[in-house]
C-alpha positions in Angstrom: -18.1 -6.3 21.3 -18.8 -4.6 18.1 -16.5 -4.7 15.2 -17.0 -2.1 12.3 -17.5 -2.9 9.0 -13.9 -1.2 7.9 -12.8 -4.4 9.4 -10.6 -2.9 12.1 -9.1 -6.2 14.4 -9.0 -5.6 17.5 -6.6 -7.8 20.0 -4.5 -8.2 23.1 -0.6 -8.3 22.6 0.9 -11.3 24.5 4.6 -11.7 25.3 6.2 -14.8 23.9 9.1 -15.9 25.2 10.8 -19.4 25.6 10.6 -19.9 29.3 7.3 -18.1 29.9 4.1 -16.9 28.3 3.9 -14.2 31.0 7.4 -12.8 31.9 7.8 -10.4 34.8 6.4 -7.0 34.2 8.0 -4.0 34.2 7.0 -0.1 34.5 6.5 1.7 31.2 9.3 4.2 30.6 7.8 5.4 27.7 3.8 7.1 27.5 3.5 6.6 23.8 4.5 2.6 23.9 2.3 -0.3 23.1 1.9 -2.4 26.2 1.5 -5.7 26.4 -1.3 -7.8 29.0 1.7 -7.9 31.7 2.6 -4.3 31.6 5.8 -4.8 29.4 6.4 -2.1 26.5 6.5 -3.8 23.4 9.6 -4.0 21.4 10.6 -4.8 18.3 11.9 -8.1 17.2 10.6 -10.0 20.3 8.1 -12.6 19.6 4.5 -11.6 20.4 1.0 -13.6 20.1 -1.9 -11.6 19.0 -4.7 -12.5 21.0 -8.3 -12.0 20.7 -9.4 -9.7 23.7 -12.3 -10.8 25.7 -14.6 -8.9 28.4 -13.3 -11.2 31.3 -9.6 -11.1 30.8 -9.2 -14.4 29.2 -8.5 -15.5 25.8 -9.6 -18.7 23.7 -8.8 -16.9 20.1 -5.2 -15.9 18.5 -4.1 -14.7 15.0 -2.5 -17.9 12.9 -1.6 -19.0 9.7 -4.0 -21.1 6.9 -1.3 -24.0 7.2 1.3 -25.0 9.1 4.0 -24.1 6.6 3.1 -21.1 7.0 4.8 -20.0 3.6 2.1 -18.2 1.6 -0.7 -18.3 4.2 -3.5 -16.3 4.9 -3.6 -14.9 8.2 -6.8 -16.2 10.3 -7.9 -16.3 13.8 -7.8 -20.0 15.4 -7.9 -21.3 18.9 -5.1 -19.7 21.5 -3.5 -22.8 21.2 -3.1 -22.5 17.4 -1.5 -19.2 18.1 1.9 -18.2 15.8 4.5 -15.9 17.1 5.0 -12.3 15.5 7.7 -9.9 15.4 7.4 -6.2 14.5 9.7 -4.0 12.7 9.6 -0.7 11.6 9.4 -0.3 7.6 12.1 3.0 7.9 14.7 1.2 9.7 14.4 2.9 12.9 13.9 -0.2 15.1 16.2 -2.9 16.6 16.7 -5.7 18.9 14.8 -3.6 21.7 13.8 -0.7 20.1 10.4 0.1 21.7 7.3 0.1 19.3 5.0 3.1 20.2 1.2 3.4 19.1 0.6 5.4 16.1 4.2 4.2 14.5 4.1 2.5 11.3 5.2 -0.7 11.5 6.0 -4.3 9.6 4.1 -7.6 10.7 6.4 -11.1 10.4 5.4 -13.9 11.2 8.1 -16.3 13.0 9.4 -18.7 10.1 12.7 -19.1 9.6 12.3 -22.1 7.5 10.4 -19.9 4.6 13.1 -17.4 5.5 15.5 -19.9 4.6 13.5 -20.5 1.3 13.4 -16.6 0.6 9.8 -16.9 1.0 8.5 -13.5 2.6 5.8 -13.9 6.1 5.8 -10.1 6.1 1.7 -9.4 6.1 0.2 -7.8 3.6 -3.2 -7.6 2.0 -4.5 -8.8 -1.4 -7.3 -8.8 -2.9 -9.4 -12.1 -2.9 -12.2 -12.5 -5.4 -14.0 -15.8 -3.7 -14.0 -13.4 -0.2 -15.4 -10.7 -2.2 -12.8 -8.2 0.0 -9.4 -8.1 0.5 -7.4 -10.1 3.3 -4.5 -10.1 5.1 -2.0 -12.7 4.0 1.9 -13.1 3.4 4.8 -12.1 0.9 4.7 -8.4 1.9 7.8 -6.3 0.9 9.8 -4.5 4.1 8.3 -0.7 3.6 5.7 -1.1 1.5 3.1 -2.9 3.7 2.3 -1.2 6.6 0.4 -1.1 9.6 0.2 0.1 13.1 -0.7 -0.2 16.4 -3.1 2.4 18.0 -5.6 2.5 21.4 -8.6 0.8 21.1 -11.3 3.1 23.0 -13.8 0.7 23.7 -16.5 0.2 26.6 -15.3 2.0 29.7 -16.4 -1.4 32.0 -14.4 -3.5 30.3 -11.3 -4.9 32.9 -8.9 -5.0 30.2 -6.4 -2.2 30.1 -4.0 -2.9 27.5 -6.7 -3.0 24.7 -5.0 -2.4 21.3 -6.3 -1.9 17.5 -4.3 -3.2 14.8 -4.5 -0.7 11.9 -3.7 -1.8 8.6 -3.5 1.4 6.1 -3.7 -0.4 2.9 -7.3 -1.2 2.5 -11.3 -1.2 3.5 -13.7 -3.4 2.7 -16.5 -0.7 2.1 -17.2 0.4 -1.7 -18.3 4.0 -0.7 -16.3 5.5 1.3 -12.6 4.7 0.1 -12.2 6.7 -2.6 -12.6 10.3 -0.7 -12.8 13.3 -2.9 -9.4 16.0 -3.1 -9.9 19.1 -1.4 -8.7 22.1 -2.4 -7.2 20.3 -5.9 -6.0 22.2 -8.9 -6.0 21.7 -12.7 -3.4 19.7 -14.0 -1.4 21.5 -17.1 -0.1 20.0 -20.0 2.8 21.0 -21.8 1.0 23.7 -24.0 -0.8 25.3 -20.9 -3.9 23.4 -21.5 -6.0 21.2 -18.8 -5.5 17.4 -18.9 -8.7 15.8 -18.9 -9.9 12.4 -18.6 -10.5 10.8 -21.8 -8.3 12.3 -23.7 -4.8 10.7 -25.0 -1.7 11.8 -23.6 2.2 10.7 -23.9 3.7 11.0 -20.7 6.8 12.2 -20.9 10.0 12.8 -19.2 10.6 16.4 -18.4 14.3 16.4 -20.1 12.3 15.6 -23.8 14.4 12.5 -23.8 12.3 9.6 -22.3 8.4 8.7 -22.5 6.2 6.4 -21.0 5.8 3.0 -22.9 5.5 -1.0 -22.6 7.4 -3.7 -22.4 6.0 -5.2 -25.3 4.6 -3.4 -28.6 1.3 -5.5 -28.3 1.1 -3.9 -25.0 -1.0 -6.5 -23.3 0.6 -7.9 -20.0 3.2 -5.7 -20.6 5.3 -3.8 -17.6 5.7 -0.3 -17.8 8.7 1.2 -18.7 10.8 4.5 -19.7 12.2 4.4 -23.3 13.2 6.7 -26.3 10.0 10.0 -26.5 9.5 8.1 -30.3 8.4 4.7 -28.9 6.0 6.8 -26.0 2.7 5.2 -25.9 -0.8 7.4 -24.9 -2.7 6.7 -21.7 -6.0 8.3 -20.8 -6.6 8.8 -17.3 -10.0 8.1 -15.9 -11.0 9.8 -12.2 -11.9 7.0 -9.5 -14.8 9.1 -8.2 -17.2 10.1 -10.9 -17.6 13.6 -11.8 -19.2 15.9 -14.7 -16.4 17.7 -14.3 -13.9 16.3 -17.3 -11.0 18.2 -16.1 -7.8 16.4 -14.1 -6.9 17.9 -10.6 -4.2 17.6 -8.8 -4.3 14.8 -5.8 -7.6 13.5 -7.5 -7.3 9.2 -7.3 -7.1 8.4 -10.7 -7.5 5.0 -13.2 -4.5 5.0 -15.9 -4.6 3.1 -18.6 -2.8 2.4 -22.3 -4.4 3.0 -25.3 -5.1 -0.3 -26.5 -8.1 -1.4 -28.5 -7.0 -5.1 -29.5 -6.1 -5.7 -25.8 -9.7 -4.7 -24.9 -10.9 -6.9 -27.4 -9.6 -9.8 -26.1 -10.4 -9.1 -22.9 -7.1 -7.8 -21.4 -7.2 -4.9 -18.8 -4.2 -2.2 -19.7 -5.1 0.0 -16.9 -1.9 0.1 -14.4 -1.4 -1.4 -11.2 1.4 -2.7 -9.0 3.0 -6.0 -8.9 6.0 -7.7 -7.1 8.7 -8.5 -9.5 11.3 -10.8 -8.1 13.2 -10.1 -10.7 13.8 -6.8 -10.5 13.9 -7.0 -6.5 10.9 -5.0 -5.6 7.4 -3.4 -6.7 6.9 -2.2 -10.4 4.3 -0.5 -12.3 2.3 -2.8 -15.0 -0.8 -3.6 -16.6 -3.5 -5.6 -15.4 -5.1 -3.7 -13.1 -8.8 -3.1 -12.1 -11.0 0.0 -12.0 -11.2 1.6 -8.4 -9.0 -0.6 -6.9 -5.6 0.2 -8.7 -5.5 4.4 -7.3 -2.5 6.8 -8.6 -2.0 10.8 -8.2 -0.5 13.5 -10.1 1.0 16.1 -7.8 3.0 19.5 -8.6 6.8 18.4 -8.7 9.0 21.2 -7.0 11.2 22.2 -9.9 9.8 24.2 -12.8 6.5 25.2 -14.7 3.9 22.2 -15.7 6.5 19.4 -14.4 4.2 17.1 -12.3 5.2 13.5 -10.5 3.3 9.9 -10.4 2.2 8.3 -7.4 0.6 4.8 -6.3 -2.1 5.2 -4.1 -2.7 2.0 -2.1 -6.7 2.0 -0.7 -6.6 3.1 2.8 -8.9 2.3 5.8 -11.1 5.8 5.6 -10.1 6.9 9.0 -6.4 6.5 8.4 -4.7 9.3 6.1 -3.4 7.4 2.7 0.2 8.1 2.2 0.3 8.0 -1.4 4.3 6.3 -2.7 5.9 8.1 -5.4 7.0 6.8 -8.4 10.4 7.2 -9.7 12.6 5.8 -12.5 14.0 2.7 -11.3 16.4 0.9 -14.1 14.0 2.5 -16.9 10.8 0.8 -15.1 8.5 3.0 -13.4 8.6 1.7 -10.0 7.9 3.1 -6.4 11.0 5.0 -5.4 11.9 7.7 -3.1 13.0 9.7 -5.8 10.1 11.2 -8.1 10.4 11.3 -11.5 9.4 14.5 -13.3 7.5 14.4 -15.9 5.1 16.0 -18.4 2.0 15.6 -20.3 1.8 15.9 -23.9 -1.6 15.5 -26.0 -0.8 12.5 -28.1 -1.9 14.5 -31.3 0.3 17.3 -30.3 3.2 15.1 -29.5 5.6 16.0 -33.1 4.9 19.4 -32.2 6.8 19.1 -28.5 9.5 21.1 -27.9 10.3 21.4 -24.0 13.4 21.3 -21.7 13.6 21.0 -17.8 13.6 24.2 -16.1 
């Protein structure tokens, strides 16, 4: 069996019940439903083992955790006897007990660990960069809706006797640095508040469309700060750089970007001012903060519907090249720049012309 370099993990789904690991099979009613090894439809919130497939319909490996406590563990492959049950749920709130899990639908995946939930520790799967592993791993600590997986049919060897061979594909990462940054198609130049093209390496203030607020940092030192909204007079300049190297300095819509605060003192101290996303328990969700790594923390600028030269920022998790990557809009969440279902309209003001700007939302 061949596993691709994109680390798509292929497993059989085993139903997990208190009385028997092999419940009586029933005929699937939904043609797009994910089917377990006994012909049953996989349903939300039911418990399943994820077992490794084999050519002879037997399995000796299953998904487990690095620690028996499960809390704060990575997801690993272990012997079947050490397999841990998981549950699937929809990140968009459409699932409930008994809801059929369909192929290609977005899912959250959780280890079943009541003690972790009681302690307030998430067992939801996510990916995380592990420098010691030289790449990303699947681990726990995810947030509902932001850490999406999906299950699709595996097109395996036609001689295999396994009929319900599935691929569990995580949409937020890949291990190949050469192909995770596709170029934008039919991109248009981003225009600043004066009608000029926004360019990489130039300094810009990111201002609210109403001319009342601008993006700044929680600390005047800037190093190790979150990204917040403050009065326009406190706005901090940023620079954009392209994730994909180009001889063209013009920033295009929908192209992948790194965003940095301009803070030479932080760079001299070896502290990154590049934007990234990080979980803030005190903020009850993810926020935009500093400390990012070039190429791994991608943002885009897209047109905002509602006015001339108005744009919105989005955060784009790294995705597998074979999957479309959904970028998450950023909005004003209690004066913090954070993932939101309501995008926040912004304009880009050249830092050397910020004092001359007079605009209002159209």
